[in-house]
C-alpha angles and dihedrals in degrees: 000000000000113000126227095255092057093047091050092049093050092046093060130074091277124171120256126215091334088094092055090049091049090055091049089051090061108097093209092050093048090051094048104035110011126236104301116097139159117260094233140014118265119236139224123187121223095260091050091050091052093045098049092042092050094047092049090050092049091049091049090054090051092050093051090050096054098090089054097041098045109018107036092256094304108136091186091060089047091051090054090051093055096048109271117148123235090252092052091048092050092047099047110026134065119253091237091064092227112143114241125221112278124207112244093242125122144134123224132204108222136180120202114224128213090266090062093247121122128237120201120230097181143341121223109206127195134020108316096084129140121222105066089116096062092102086073089061091045091055094050093048094046090053087068111093095224095048092045094049092044091052092051094045095049099036092245121169138181130219118235102224092188090058089047089054092053090049093054092041091057092048094047093048105036090171091062112092106209089189094067098061101257122202111233125186115221092210119195132168118276095242097048094039089074090073102021097054095089091053091048089052089055088050089053089055091051091052094048095082088057091059095256121133103207121194116199111215143131131249092259090061094054113104123201118218133170093269100041143286128334134192121191088346094307120119112232120226089193144357122230101205118224098160114095138215091257088066088068104083103129136033091256089061092055089047091053090057097042096092092052094049093044092050089051092047091050093049094244096117131018117239122208102212129357116217093253096085089063091072087072090051094057111119085226087075090067090055089051092050094044097046111110090217089069098048092100089068095063137068123238090258092051091048089054089057091048096046097044099040107034126062115233105280135178137176107259104245142114104279144105118270139174117256117179092334097315129104111232139167102259102217097050088045092053092047092053098044100054095142093057103042142067128198118217136182109241095233107032124122136203096025093301121143092020118133117189109204093217091060094058134061120250097257093051091045092054091048091052094047093049095045095046097043112114093018131099094293138115133201117221136189113255115255114210111212120213116241123242128202122248128185119255126195123002128276092016136101092227120129138180131213118249133174119219141216105210109210097196117183124222112212115176106321101335153029116327104178133284141255112208131205123181140183139187089220094100093184098042123128105220127031105200141133089249088060093052100264121169112249126227150147139240130244120194148167125238102053134054133234110249 
């Protein structure tokens, strides 16, 4: 369902692909996001901003409550239930099993259905989130006369996701004085740093106006000394973590991270964020919330959030489940409903380890289901996103249909901006930058750009 802002934008003398080319001409944007961009901003109206922000906040509350509701307050037991390995649990979680405070900071992946309502595919919790560079797209788009005049006429704003990051950073690390020019390490994993370093360097440039000296690096470059952590001879006041729990697969990985975690524990260096928040971003959490055996743990209002926001999801294993009021054997059901289901690893990021059934043939699908069953995987009902129209060419009224992945941020208790990816493959399984998606940003009414 196309909203009124989008219809008004398309009805005017809007630019075509010139906006996408202008984004690609920006050196910083090319470095961070490549050369493929959407030909217009996407739009949310004020009621949509409030609704999606409220639903994300409600879902976040439910996730944080799961260790208490279902595992007697033991976050380690909860982590096992959503697919973490013993090594990951030992590396990331306290031995007492008590959940620690988690910053209210996350980024969702949403599809908008024909009804106009959003469904959530996953929620990335913690610090290693993409999308902080969208203000660069905002600035390019708002430099266009038509976009600028449209924004003024319709009271349209953007949300500066970089500013939002600094806000959350200051709240999560109250001992870090952002006014004194702190040095913060943007610490990634050695293997992924080889291709993420350019984007982290763009992020460092975006943080510079806020008085933050950011140093892109990987965990293997971090040196532990008696007074804290150092990178390239510079003492770090804090670490912004970009490595993820899935990087911890062998004891040597945990050992590589030990100096960072010990410096944070001893108060020598701030850590934004510890690995613990990622347990609430496991896709296994959606299977826990969706499972009919857990419905007794939630109120009617909470069940409404679950049923209206999450697609049907189950842990992929040999057991009986409820599907549309009927009890079925899960694995035979999954094998026979390939076109309507997707299998996902519980801990993957960036669209990796996701297998849409409709993109495989039946024999391959059955092989995947049988080989993944019993492992850290879920099966999820397919969500069909509604297509939106985007200008093509210049000086024409032509448009093309694209489907979007809405990367909406949760900051505090509401909407914190959005990072948009789109594709013309209307029947594709994963909309991600790695799969060649077009990158974009969201304009909206109802909040202001700081």
